[in-house]
C-alpha positions, -999 to 999 in steps of 0.1 A, spaced: 404 255 85 396 281 111 425 303 122 417 295 158 414 257 154 436 234 173 450 221 140 460 257 129 476 262 164 497 231 159 508 242 124 517 276 138 537 261 167 556 238 142 564 269 122 576 288 152 598 258 162 613 257 127 621 294 130 638 288 164 659 260 148 669 285 121 682 309 148 701 281 165 718 272 132 732 308 131 750 301 164 766 268 155 803 265 147 801 230 132 789 227 96 779 191 102 756 202 131 741 229 109 735 204 81 717 180 105 694 208 116 687 219 81 674 184 74 652 188 104 640 222 91 630 206 58 611 178 77 593 205 98 578 217 65 568 181 57 553 179 92 533 212 87 520 199 54 510 166 71 492 185 99 474 207 74 460 177 55 431 162 73 420 126 68 422 92 82 446 77 56 481 86 66 499 68 37 520 93 17 506 100 -17 511 122 -47 490 149 -31 495 140 6 528 147 22 531 126 54 557 121 80 571 85 76 589 61 99 623 66 83 623 102 93 616 92 129 642 65 127 669 90 115 662 112 146 666 82 169 699 72 153 712 108 156 701 109 193 720 77 199 751 89 181 751 123 199 746 106 233 778 86 228 798 118 233 779 129 265 783 120 301 751 107 317 730 133 334 736 137 371 711 166 376 685 185 356 702 211 334 693 247 330 685 258 295 714 280 284 751 278 280 765 294 249 744 308 221 740 276 201 730 255 231 706 282 245 688 285 211 686 247 208 669 246 243 645 273 231 637 253 200 632 222 222 607 240 244 588 253 214 587 218 199 573 205 232 545 231 228 539 220 192 536 184 204 510 194 230 491 214 203 493 185 178 479 161 205 451 186 211 443 186 174 444 148 174 417 148 201 394 166 177 402 149 144 426 122 132 463 132 130 491 111 116 505 91 146 539 93 130 537 132 131 530 130 168 559 105 173 582 128 152 575 158 174 582 137 205 615 124 192 625 158 179 622 174 213 645 147 227 668 152 197 671 189 204 677 184 241 706 160 234 718 183 206 719 212 230 739 192 255 764 182 227 768 218 216 772 229 252 803 207 254 821 232 232 805 262 250 816 254 286 794 224 293 759 219 308 747 243 335 734 221 363 704 229 384 712 235 420 680 228 439 672 254 465 705 272 460 690 307 463 668 301 493 677 322 523 680 305 556 
């Protein structure tokens, strides 16, 4: 695989996202939250291995590590559980808040880039559709997680459209 290939770019973006998640963990006060993100970090290595293994057969095998539906399903269950503690959004929110929330927003933005890179790779050669779905659900997971952590760090910072315009 060429270093400049879209597949290599996607793998690198997944690695960068995983590193950002590691930094977020350092800023979390709740061990249950940290444990949830460590599971995600492990899955990010699964995802990197999946993206690094070309082919058209995406069934997991002895030599082929693939993202599978139960991993996506777990993210969705966690999103639903975290959302139960949150008020519905009334506005866009600014990435920030306390350290944990801010780093989760950074990780979310990097995961979104990784998703775009993985879709670019998929346009050139087959990529496991569940790997793409996992990245999509993970960015939502990290967004909701950032909001949940922000509850203990002063709450969401709401966007105030046009608030700095003179006039």
